[in-house]
N, C-alpha and C positions, 0 to 999 in steps of 0.2 A: 910779196908778189901780188900784182894787181889782177883782179878778176872782174868779170861782168856777169850779171844775172838779169834775166828778163821776167816780167810778170805782166799778164794781161789784167787790166783794171776795168771795173765797170765804168761806163761812159761818164757818169757824173763825177766819180772820184778822180778819173783821169783829167777831166776839165778843171776840177778844183786845184789839183796839183800844178797844172800848167799855168793857171791864171792867178792863183793866190800865192804870191811870192813868200809871204810870211810863213805859210804852212810848209812849202817846199824847203825854204832856208832853214827852218827849225829842224826838219827831218834830216837834211844834209849835215847840218852842224852837229846835231846830237849823235847821229849814226856814223859820222866821219866818212861819208861817201859822197859821190856826186850822182845826180839823177838827171837822166835825159829822156826824151820822149820820141817814140816812133809812131808811125801811123797804125791804125787798127787798135788803138788804146793800149799800146805796149809801153811800159815804163822800164827803163834800163838803169840798173844800179851798178856803179863802178867804184872799186876801192880795194883795200886789202881784204884777203879772203875771209878772215874772221869778222870784220866789220860788215862785209856784204852779206854774210850768212845771217847775222842778226838784223841787219837793215831790211833784208827781204822778208823776214818774219814780221817785222813792224809794218811793212808795206802790205803784206797779206792781211794782217789784222785791220788795217785801214780800209783795204778793199772790201772786207766783210761788212764794214759799216761803223766801226769804232772811230771816234774822233782821233785826230793825230796826237793830241795830248794824252789820251788814254792808251793808244797804241804804243807810244814811246815808253810808257811805264814798264812794258815787258822787258826792257833792257836792264832793269834793276833786279836785284835779288828779292825785293819786296813784292814783286808781281809775277804772275804766271799767266800763260796763255794756253788754252786747250780748245780743240775742235772735237765735236761729237758728230760723227757721220750717221745721219738718220737712216741712210740706205742699209746700214748694218742691222736695222731692227724692223724694217718694213718690207713686205714682199711686193707690194704694189702701191699705186698712187693713192688708193683709198686708205691703206694702212698709214702711209706717210702723212696724209691729211689729218687723220685721227691723232697721230702722235704729236704733230705740231700743235693741234688744237688743245691737247692736254697740257703741253708745255706753256703755251701762251695763256690759256684760260679765257674766261669770259672777259671781254674788254681789256685783255692784257693783265688781268689780276694775278694769275699764277706766276707769270714771269716777273712782275714787279715785286711780288711777295718774296720770291726766292732771291731776287737781287737785293732786297732790303735785309733779309735775314742772313745773307752770306757776304754782303759787302762786295759783290761782284757785278760787273757789267755783263749782260747777256744779249747777244745778237742772234736772231734766227733768220737765216737767209737761205732760200732754196732748200737743199736737203741737208743743211749743216747748222749746228748750233755752236757758236763761238763764245768762249768765256775769258774774261780778263779780271784778275783780282789778286789779292794775297794768296799765296800757294795753298794754305789750309782752307781758305774760303772757296777757291776754285775746286778743290777736292770735294767739299761739301755740296757745292752747286752741281757738280758733275754727278755725284751720288744721287742727289735729289731728282735730277732730270732722268737718270737711268731708272729710278724708282717709279717715276711718272710713266715712263715708257713701258715698264713691266705691269702697270695698271694699279699701283698702290694709290690709296686715297690721298687727295691733296691735303686734307686735314692731318693725316698721319705724318706726312712729309714735313709740313710746317711745324708740327709738334716736335718732331725729331730735331729740326734745326734750332728751335727755341731751346730745347734741352741742351744741345751742344753749346749754344751761346751762354747759357746759365753756368754750365760746367767750366767753360773757359774763363768766365768772369770770376768765378770762385777761385780758380787756380791762380789767376792773375792777382787777385786780392791777397791770396795766401802768400805769394812770393814777394809782394810789395808791402806786406803787413798792413793792408787797409781793411777795415771792418766791412 
């Protein structure tokens, strides 16, 4: 059964999809849907219900700021996509600004460190944080961001992530018999 879903895209993302045929064709081919455009930056996805459901999620990730190659990865079992709504944690604009500042860090250091330690891509846009990466890594990044929101020290969070990585490496070496 064919269905259609609409999504409003940021102006720049809308124009990219309209003008860059390689991005649009890759999206349509990979998701097995067709994409059309309406005014007011609305993209319309059409296809079989299951395909449209996943294609819309990919398009939402693209709209958040991920590249299309990264967004398409969420179609596989090896990748996961999660949104953290910062409005759930801040009462006012001042709180949201403080929370975003803790997640980003000075010159983006906190965000980059969490990305590197978790092998996740992180986008912070508006009142939301979006994560794409391997499922276990997305869980770790999500937990780290929630810890930052709660006010835990950056160094403690990095240390926890490093310990998790060490444990995973030891477990992996154990199962593959590597010293």
